[in-house]
N, C-alpha and C positions, 0 to 999 in steps of 0.2 A: 486493524484491530485498534480498538482504543481501550486502555487500561486493562487488556486482556480479553475483551468482549468484541464480538463482532459489531462494527458500528456503520460500515459503508462497503460497497465493492466498486471496483474499478476494473474495467476490462481493459486488458494491454494486448495489443496484436504485436506478436514476436515471432521469429522463426522457430522458437522452441521455448520450453517453460524456463530454462535458466535465464536467458536474458530479460525476460518478462519479470522475474523475481528480482533480479538485480536493479532493474529499474524502479519496480515497486519499493524495495529497500532504500534506494537513493531518494525516492519521493518522501517516504516515512522520515528519513534523516532530515531532509530539507524542512517538512512541516514541524518536526521538532524543535529545529534550530529556530523557526520563526515563533513557535509557542514560548521557548524560553526567553525569546527577545521581549514578549510582552508579559512575562512574569508566571506563565503557565508552566506546569511540569510537563516533561516530554513524555507522552504516553502513546503515541502513534507507533505500530510496528506493522510489518508486512508479512503476509503468509501465503504460500503457493497453493493453488488449486486449478481444477480444471472445470471450465464451464463449456458446455457443448455449445456449438454454434446456435444461434437463433435466426429463425427466418420468418419475416413478418411483413 
């Protein structure tokens, strides 16, 4: 999420939703640290959700 709106999706493979959300939150924290370094407001957040597997 960026500024409270869906901005993009990242698929994380994990043994359960909890570690995936933890990783997503850690990534969001790191993105926000980088944004602040460049003078931008930290607006990235993570949200849990389920995506069915895709076969293609």
